[in-house]
C-alpha positions in Angstrom: 45.6 92.3 124.5 42.1 90.9 123.7 42.7 90.7 119.9 44.1 87.5 118.4 48.0 87.5 118.2 49.6 87.3 114.7 50.8 83.7 113.7 54.4 82.6 113.9 56.1 81.7 110.8 55.5 78.1 109.9 59.0 77.7 108.1 61.1 78.3 111.1 63.2 75.3 112.5 63.7 74.7 116.2 66.5 72.7 117.6 66.5 71.8 121.4 69.5 72.3 123.6 70.0 71.1 127.0 72.5 73.2 129.1 72.9 73.0 132.9 69.7 71.1 133.3 68.0 73.7 131.4 66.2 73.5 128.0 66.6 76.3 125.2 65.9 76.3 121.4 68.0 77.4 118.6 65.5 79.0 116.1 66.7 79.0 112.3 65.4 81.4 109.9 65.8 79.8 106.5 65.1 83.1 104.8 68.0 85.0 106.4 70.1 82.1 107.5 70.1 83.3 111.1 70.1 81.3 114.3 68.6 83.0 117.4 68.1 81.6 120.9 64.6 81.0 122.7 64.3 80.1 126.2 61.8 77.2 127.1 59.3 79.5 128.4 59.4 81.8 125.4 59.3 78.8 123.2 56.2 77.4 124.7 54.5 80.8 124.4 55.6 81.6 120.8 54.3 78.1 119.2 50.9 79.3 120.5 50.9 82.2 118.1 48.6 80.8 115.5 46.4 83.9 114.8 43.5 82.6 116.7 44.7 82.8 120.5 45.0 86.2 122.2 47.5 86.7 125.1 45.5 85.3 127.9 44.8 82.1 125.9 48.6 81.7 125.2 49.4 82.1 128.9 46.6 79.7 129.8 47.9 77.1 127.3 51.5 77.5 128.3 50.8 77.2 132.0 48.6 74.0 131.2 51.8 72.4 129.8 54.0 73.6 132.7 52.4 75.0 135.7 55.6 76.2 137.0 56.0 78.9 134.4 55.9 82.5 135.6 54.4 83.8 132.4 52.1 87.1 132.2 50.5 88.9 129.5 53.2 91.7 129.8 55.6 89.0 129.0 53.6 88.2 125.9 53.6 91.6 124.7 57.3 91.8 125.0 57.6 88.5 123.2 55.5 89.7 120.4 57.7 93.0 120.0 60.8 90.9 119.8 59.2 88.3 117.3 58.3 91.2 115.0 61.6 92.8 115.2 63.4 89.9 114.1 60.9 88.9 111.5 59.4 85.7 113.2 55.8 86.7 112.7 54.0 86.0 109.6 51.0 87.6 108.0 47.5 86.2 109.1 46.9 85.0 105.5 50.1 83.0 105.5 48.7 80.5 107.9 46.7 78.9 105.2 49.5 79.0 102.6 52.5 76.5 102.3 55.7 76.9 104.3 57.7 78.4 101.6 55.4 81.6 101.3 56.0 82.9 104.8 57.1 86.3 104.5 59.0 88.1 107.4 57.8 91.5 108.6 61.3 93.2 108.3 62.6 96.1 106.7 65.2 96.0 104.1 68.7 96.5 105.6 71.5 98.4 103.8 74.6 96.6 102.5 77.2 96.5 104.9 80.5 97.8 103.4 82.7 96.2 105.9 81.2 92.7 106.3 79.2 91.7 103.3 79.2 88.2 102.1 78.7 86.8 98.5 78.1 82.9 98.2 79.5 81.5 95.2 80.0 77.7 95.6 77.2 75.6 96.8 77.6 73.7 100.1 77.4 70.3 98.7 80.6 70.7 96.7 82.5 72.2 100.0 81.1 69.0 101.8 82.6 66.7 99.2 86.0 68.4 99.9 85.6 68.4 103.5 84.6 64.7 103.4 87.9 63.8 101.6 89.8 65.6 104.3 88.1 64.2 107.4 91.0 61.8 108.2 92.7 64.9 109.4 90.3 65.2 112.4 91.1 61.6 113.7 92.8 60.6 116.9 95.9 59.7 115.0 95.9 63.1 113.2 95.5 64.8 116.5 98.5 63.0 118.0 100.6 64.0 115.0 99.5 67.5 115.2 100.4 67.6 118.9 103.9 66.1 118.0 104.3 68.5 115.2 103.5 71.5 117.4 106.0 70.6 120.0 108.9 70.0 117.6 108.1 73.1 115.6 108.0 75.0 118.7 111.3 73.8 119.9 113.0 74.3 116.4 111.7 78.1 116.7 113.1 78.5 119.9 116.5 77.2 118.9 116.8 79.2 115.9 115.0 82.3 117.0 117.7 84.7 115.9 117.8 83.2 112.4 114.0 83.5 112.2 114.1 87.1 113.5 116.7 87.9 110.7 114.4 86.7 107.9 111.1 88.0 109.5 112.7 91.3 110.0 113.1 91.7 106.5 109.4 91.4 105.8 108.8 94.9 107.6 109.8 97.0 104.7 107.6 98.5 101.9 107.9 95.6 99.5 107.2 93.1 102.2 103.7 93.5 102.4 103.0 91.3 99.4 104.4 88.3 101.4 101.9 89.2 104.4 99.0 89.6 101.9 99.8 86.1 100.3 100.3 84.4 103.7 96.9 86.0 104.9 94.9 84.8 102.0 96.4 81.5 102.3 95.9 81.1 106.1 92.2 82.4 105.7 91.5 79.6 103.1 92.9 77.1 105.4 91.0 78.5 108.3 87.7 78.2 106.5 88.6 74.7 105.2 89.3 73.8 109.0 85.8 74.8 109.9 84.3 72.9 107.0 86.1 69.6 108.0 85.3 69.7 111.5 81.6 70.7 110.8 81.1 67.7 108.5 82.9 65.5 111.1 80.2 66.7 113.7 77.6 66.1 111.2 76.6 69.6 110.5 75.6 70.7 106.9 77.5 73.4 105.0 75.4 76.0 103.4 77.7 77.7 101.0 81.2 79.1 100.2 82.1 82.4 98.7 83.9 85.8 99.2 83.3 88.1 102.2 84.7 91.6 102.6 86.5 92.1 105.9 87.2 95.8 106.2 87.1 95.8 102.4 89.6 93.1 102.1 88.4 90.0 100.1 88.4 86.9 102.2 87.2 83.3 101.5 84.3 82.1 103.9 82.4 78.9 104.5 78.9 79.3 105.9 78.7 76.8 108.8 75.6 78.3 110.5 74.0 75.0 110.9 76.3 74.3 113.8 73.7 75.4 116.0 71.6 72.2 115.1 74.2 70.3 116.8 73.2 69.5 120.4 76.7 68.6 121.8 78.5 71.7 122.9 81.9 70.1 122.9 81.4 69.2 119.1 80.4 72.9 118.5 83.6 73.9 120.3 85.7 71.8 118.3 84.1 73.2 115.1 84.6 76.9 116.3 88.3 76.0 117.1 88.9 74.0 113.8 90.2 77.0 111.7 92.7 78.1 114.4 93.9 74.6 114.8 94.3 74.3 110.8 96.3 77.6 110.7 98.4 76.6 113.6 99.2 73.2 111.9 100.1 75.1 108.6 102.2 77.4 110.6 104.1 74.6 112.3 104.8 73.2 108.9 106.0 76.6 107.8 108.6 76.7 110.5 110.4 73.7 109.0 110.3 75.3 105.6 111.7 78.7 107.0 114.9 76.8 108.3 115.2 74.2 105.6 114.2 75.9 102.2 117.2 77.0 100.1 115.1 79.8 98.4 114.7 83.1 100.3 111.4 83.6 98.6 110.2 80.5 100.3 111.7 81.4 103.5 110.1 85.0 103.4 106.8 83.3 102.7 107.2 80.9 105.4 108.1 83.4 108.0 105.1 85.6 107.0 102.9 82.4 107.6 104.4 81.5 111.0 104.0 85.2 112.0 100.4 85.6 110.8 99.2 82.1 111.8 100.1 82.3 115.4 100.1 86.0 116.7 97.5 87.2 114.4 95.2 84.3 114.7 95.4 84.4 118.6 94.9 88.1 118.6 91.9 88.2 116.6 90.2 84.6 115.8 90.8 83.5 119.4 89.8 86.8 121.0 86.7 86.3 123.0 85.8 89.8 123.1 84.5 90.1 119.4 82.2 87.6 117.8 84.9 85.5 116.1 85.9 82.0 116.9 87.2 82.7 120.3 83.8 84.2 121.4 81.9 81.2 120.4 84.4 78.8 122.1 84.0 80.7 125.4 80.1 81.0 125.1 79.8 77.2 124.7 82.3 76.6 127.4 80.4 78.8 129.8 77.0 77.5 128.3 76.0 81.1 127.7 74.8 80.9 124.1 74.0 84.7 124.3 77.1 85.7 126.1 77.6 89.0 124.1 74.2 90.1 124.8 74.3 89.0 128.3 77.3 91.2 129.0 75.7 94.2 127.2 72.4 93.8 129.2 74.4 93.4 132.5 76.4 96.6 131.7 73.3 98.6 130.9 71.6 97.4 134.2 74.7 98.3 136.0 74.8 101.8 134.6 71.1 102.2 135.5 71.8 101.1 138.9 74.7 103.4 139.3 72.6 106.3 138.1 69.5 105.5 140.0 70.2 103.3 142.9 66.9 103.2 144.5 64.8 102.5 141.1 62.8 99.4 141.3 62.8 96.9 138.6 66.4 97.0 137.7 68.4 93.7 137.7 71.0 93.1 140.4 74.6 93.8 139.2 76.6 90.8 138.0 80.2 91.7 138.2 81.6 89.1 136.0 79.1 90.0 133.1 79.7 93.6 133.8 83.4 93.5 133.3 83.0 91.2 130.1 80.5 93.9 128.8 82.9 96.8 129.5 85.9 95.1 127.7 83.6 94.2 124.9 82.5 97.7 124.4 85.8 99.2 124.7 87.3 96.6 122.3 84.5 97.3 119.6 85.0 101.0 120.1 88.8 100.7 119.5 88.2 98.6 116.6 85.7 101.0 115.0 88.2 103.9 115.7 91.0 102.0 114.0 88.8 101.2 111.0 87.8 104.7 110.6 91.5 106.0 110.9 92.6 103.1 108.4 90.0 104.4 105.9 91.0 107.9 106.2 94.8 107.1 105.7 94.2 104.8 102.8 91.2 106.2 101.0 91.8 109.9 102.2 88.8 111.9 101.1 86.7 109.0 100.1 87.4 107.5 103.7 84.6 110.0 104.8 82.2 108.4 102.5 83.1 105.0 103.7 82.8 106.0 107.5 79.2 107.7 106.8 78.3 104.4 104.9 79.5 102.4 107.9 77.8 104.4 110.4 74.4 104.2 108.6 74.9 100.4 108.1 75.7 99.6 111.7 73.8 102.1 113.8 71.2 104.0 111.9 69.8 101.3 109.8 69.3 98.9 112.7 67.6 101.9 114.6 65.2 102.6 111.8 64.5 98.8 111.4 63.6 98.6 115.1 61.3 101.7 114.9 59.4 100.1 111.6 59.0 96.8 113.4 57.5 98.8 116.4 55.3 100.4 114.1 54.2 97.3 112.1 53.2 95.9 115.7 50.9 98.6 116.4 48.9 98.3 113.0 47.0 95.9 111.4 49.2 93.3 109.5 49.0 93.7 105.8 48.3 90.7 103.4 51.0 88.7 101.9 51.6 88.1 98.3 51.9 84.8 96.5 55.2 83.5 95.9 56.5 83.6 92.6 59.1 81.7 90.8 62.7 83.4 91.0 64.2 83.6 87.4 67.7 81.9 87.3 69.5 85.3 86.5 68.3 86.6 89.9 69.9 83.6 91.8 73.4 84.3 89.9 73.2 88.1 90.0 75.2 88.3 93.1 78.1 86.0 92.2 78.3 87.6 88.7 78.4 91.1 90.4 81.1 90.0 92.8 83.3 88.5 89.8 82.7 91.8 87.9 83.7 93.9 90.9 86.8 92.0 91.5 87.9 92.2 87.9 87.3 95.9 87.8 89.2 96.5 91.1 92.2 94.7 89.7 92.4 97.4 87.2 91.8 100.3 89.6 94.5 102.4 91.2 95.9 100.2 94.3 95.7 101.9 97.7 99.4 100.8 98.0 101.4 102.4 95.2 105.1 101.2 94.4 107.8 103.2 96.0 111.5 103.8 95.4 113.9 102.7 98.4 116.6 105.1 99.6 118.6 106.1 102.5 118.4 109.6 104.4 121.6 111.7 104.4 122.7 115.1 105.1 122.1 117.6 102.3 124.8 118.3 99.7 128.0 118.8 101.8 130.7 121.4 101.6 134.2 119.7 100.6 137.0 120.9 102.7 140.3 120.9 100.7 143.8 121.9 101.6 145.3 124.7 99.2 149.0 123.9 99.8 151.5 121.0 100.1 151.8 119.6 103.4 152.2 116.8 105.8 149.2 116.1 108.1 150.3 116.4 111.7 147.3 116.8 113.7 143.3 116.2 113.5 141.1 118.2 115.6 137.6 116.9 114.8 135.9 113.5 114.5 133.2 112.2 112.1 129.7 113.7 112.8 131.2 116.5 115.2 129.4 119.9 114.9 131.6 122.7 113.9 131.4 126.4 113.6 132.8 128.8 111.0 136.6 129.2 111.9 136.8 126.0 113.9 140.2 124.3 113.4 139.9 121.0 111.7 143.5 119.8 110.9 147.0 121.2 110.8 149.7 120.3 108.3 153.5 120.8 108.2 155.6 122.2 105.2 159.2 122.8 106.3 160.2 124.2 102.9 157.2 126.7 102.9 158.2 127.8 106.5 162.0 128.2 105.3 160.7 130.4 102.5 158.7 132.4 104.9 161.9 132.9 106.9 164.0 133.8 104.0 161.5 136.4 102.7 161.1 137.9 106.1 165.0 138.2 106.2 165.2 139.7 102.6 162.6 142.2 103.6 164.4 143.3 106.8 167.7 143.6 104.5 166.1 145.7 102.0 164.5 147.9 104.6 168.0 148.6 106.3 169.6 149.4 102.9 166.8 151.8 102.4 167.5 153.5 105.6 171.3 153.8 104.7 170.5 155.2 101.2 168.0 157.7 102.8 170.8 158.9 105.0 173.3 159.5 102.3 170.8 161.3 100.0 171.2 158.6 97.1 167.8 159.3 95.7 168.2 157.1 92.4 169.2 154.1 94.6 166.7 154.7 97.0 163.8 154.4 94.4 165.3 151.2 93.2 165.6 149.5 96.5 162.1 150.9 97.3 160.7 149.1 94.4 162.2 145.9 95.3 160.8 146.2 98.9 157.3 146.5 97.7 157.9 143.3 95.5 159.3 141.4 98.5 156.4 142.4 100.6 153.9 141.2 98.3 155.8 137.8 98.2 156.0 137.5 101.8 152.2 138.2 102.2 151.7 135.3 99.8 153.8 133.0 101.6 152.2 134.0 104.8 148.8 133.0 103.4 150.3 129.8 102.4 151.6 129.0 105.7 148.2 130.1 107.3 146.6 127.5 105.0 148.6 124.7 106.9 145.9 125.3 109.6 142.6 124.2 107.9 139.5 125.7 109.5 135.8 125.2 108.7 134.5 127.7 106.2 130.8 126.8 107.1 128.9 125.8 110.1 127.7 122.2 110.1 128.3 118.5 110.7 131.6 116.7 109.7 131.2 113.8 107.4 133.4 111.0 106.1 136.3 112.1 108.2 139.0 109.3 108.0 141.9 111.9 108.5 143.2 110.4 111.9 144.2 107.3 109.9 146.2 109.4 107.5 148.3 111.2 109.9 152.0 111.5 108.4 150.6 111.4 104.8 151.6 114.1 102.3 148.7 116.0 100.8 148.6 117.9 97.5 146.9 121.4 96.9 143.2 120.9 96.2 143.0 117.3 97.7 139.8 116.8 99.7 140.1 116.3 103.4 136.5 115.8 104.8 133.0 117.1 104.2 130.8 119.4 106.2 126.9 119.3 105.9 124.3 121.7 107.2 122.3 119.9 109.6 119.0 121.7 108.7 118.8 120.4 105.3 118.6 116.5 104.6 118.6 114.5 101.4 117.2 111.0 100.5 119.6 109.2 98.1 117.1 106.9 96.1 118.4 103.9 94.0 115.8 103.6 91.3 115.3 100.9 88.7 115.2 101.7 85.2 111.4 101.9 85.0 111.2 104.1 88.0 114.0 106.3 86.8 112.0 107.2 83.7 109.2 108.2 85.8 111.3 110.3 88.2 113.3 112.0 85.3 110.2 114.0 84.4 109.6 115.0 87.8 112.6 117.0 89.0 111.5 120.0 91.1 108.1 118.4 91.8 107.0 117.3 95.4 107.2 113.7 96.3 105.7 111.7 99.4 108.3 110.2 101.7 107.7 107.2 104.1 110.4 106.5 106.5 111.3 103.1 108.1 109.5 104.4 111.2 106.2 104.4 109.1 105.9 108.3 109.3 105.4 110.4 106.1 107.1 113.5 105.0 107.4 115.5 101.7 110.2 116.5 99.6 111.2 117.7 96.1 113.1 115.8 93.4 116.5 117.6 93.4 118.6 115.8 90.9 118.1 112.6 88.9 121.4 110.9 87.6 121.2 110.2 83.8 123.8 107.5 84.0 122.9 104.2 85.8 125.6 101.9 87.7 125.8 98.5 88.5 127.2 99.2 92.0 125.2 100.0 95.0 126.8 102.9 96.9 124.8 102.6 100.0 125.4 99.1 101.7 122.6 99.6 104.0 120.1 99.3 101.0 121.4 95.9 100.1 119.4 92.8 100.9 122.6 91.4 102.5 122.3 94.0 105.2 118.6 93.7 105.6 117.8 96.3 102.8 115.1 96.1 100.1 117.5 95.9 97.0 118.7 92.4 96.0 122.5 92.3 95.0 124.3 89.7 93.0 124.4 86.4 95.0 127.8 86.1 96.6 128.9 89.7 95.9 131.1 91.4 98.5 131.8 95.0 99.3 134.1 96.7 96.6 136.9 99.0 97.8 134.6 101.9 97.5 132.1 100.2 99.8 129.5 99.4 97.2 127.8 96.1 96.2 127.6 94.6 92.8 124.1 94.8 91.3 122.5 92.4 88.9 121.0 95.1 86.8 122.2 99.0 86.9 120.2 101.3 88.9 120.1 105.1 88.9 120.8 107.5 91.7 117.9 110.1 92.6 118.4 112.8 95.1 115.3 114.1 97.1 115.7 117.4 99.1 113.9 117.7 102.5 113.8 120.7 105.2 114.9 119.0 108.2 113.2 121.6 110.5 109.8 120.2 108.8 110.7 116.6 109.1 111.1 115.6 113.0 112.3 112.2 113.4 114.1 111.8 110.3 117.8 111.0 110.7 120.6 110.3 108.6 121.3 106.6 107.8 117.5 105.8 108.1 115.7 103.8 105.2 112.9 105.6 103.4 110.9 105.1 100.5 109.7 107.7 98.0 106.3 107.4 96.1 106.7 108.2 92.4 104.6 111.4 91.5 101.6 111.0 89.3 102.0 107.1 89.5 98.7 105.1 89.4 99.7 101.5 89.3 96.7 99.2 89.5 96.3 96.2 91.7 97.2 93.8 89.0 100.2 96.0 87.9 101.6 95.9 91.5 101.3 92.1 91.5 103.1 91.9 88.1 105.7 94.1 89.6 106.2 91.9 92.6 106.1 88.8 90.6 108.8 89.9 88.2 111.2 91.0 91.2 110.7 87.6 92.7 111.2 85.9 89.4 114.5 87.9 89.1 115.6 86.8 92.7 114.7 83.4 91.9 116.9 83.3 88.6 119.9 84.8 90.7 119.6 82.1 93.2 119.5 79.5 90.3 122.7 81.0 88.7 124.5 81.1 92.0 123.7 77.4 92.6 124.9 76.4 89.0 
């Protein structure tokens, strides 16, 4: 390389760091906000890129500064390629221009649909808020935090069953709102924790705004300048600041969960405790993805490029295994190879999970989202790398003078984000409202007794399977049995009289007695039928339901009185309890197909069979009541009535959904289920209003109960 090397950009900022007695530099790119790492040897070579020296000159100057450097012209070529790829090389003409006119030689990357950031608040404003909260990072606050954590943990252990009681009620369809509120609140606290600890360490805050994490809007605070702090322990504290703040809020939520009188506050507190502990540790503290846990581990091990080192070690190990005798391959580093494998597996599992989530939530549009993400994550970086390689092999073009950016261009992104959020609030929500219900067997056949009788024996239990003709119960009717005996005696007497008259030849009397015999035999046959009906048998095959006969032994039953019910196990029904608003939508959907989601989070399809036109203020299925962990709020202090129902604050309507059990594996009677309203397209803001009105109703009932 005899030609002069292109110049390094003059606006780059270098911060020295000393780790394990070795010096390295954090390079800040002010145009992209990124920080990259340069070793001392690479730094001494890169700063010689001034547009006049060639590779041999750079090697000579670097060795003059440090004769111990093992630097070759091949290393300079590799360094130049990397500097071109990351955009640290300026155009030759830019060396004579002011620092702000340097323009990186990079290609424009596509907007990442799963990790885009939109800064909305200047860093100076965030720093003012963080400065006001700096006392939270003092030694006294840390001591209080440790004490709070110990007391909260002890309280949670002692009241673990009560906590599970409330937390378990959040794992229903309508409980997702509590998770969303808790998640957004904790993410705001998390970012605020980063800001406070960063200001405490003396780092500047660039901006704050909204980022999209898997299409979910999340607040963020840009503390990229942490790399300008040389003390790694301070950087580790800043990385852990968000996690510590979340755990502190979760500890406070523990006391709210066990002391608040409002169920709404308890549900929110339980969601905060769960999200702020399990979710935070599983994701934010995870060292296998570049979140807080990764940067803490990287600083702890003094490996600023830990992830890259792991991937490089993994690639070297694969090359070594495929070609053991090939020279020039780095030796295998077992620890970094294992770390690289775990990171690669975790990233693959995360990508597959995101793809599956996109297909489930967005259905057909999920394919577009997946294709977009594949291009943004893989294809675009590959094309960008190829473009940088081509630029390195061609003469560098001249740079254009810098022009003043209009104000509208500075604010177009925040305005666009606000507009998109406003539009998104009125778009159909990915999670649509649903009506709760319980799985039951299909329309049962009622077994009735056809004659008077006293119950003497019961041969089946509830949920027993019976075939046609199986004996269900036996009754006793002494009068009916006496009537049978009398009729049999009368028939025998008439038959004897007919025999005598036939022997005497009395034809006229014989015909009269024969007519009496026919009438008596008809009466006898009817009595025999009535007697046979004292043994009640199954008319259809199926499962016995609502069998309370054994407690009624000795009771007298009248003709037509129901005894039990038999349902066919291959036909299931879902009895929904719909509010008035949902009832109006379902009333126009009889015979149509609806989507069913069970409590096991499995989906089925069914058809609207029957919609009750009259509402009731009694909840016939106790398992749907909030008292028993169900999703429907009942009147505060209400108890089960004689018919097993609960008093409702407002009337609800019963809707029956028919499901074929053969096409619904895993769906069993007694299981909770939710039916999505057909042709319902509730917007995001509408879903929130629906949830808010329900919580307002619950709060109103609680206030009435305390008065």
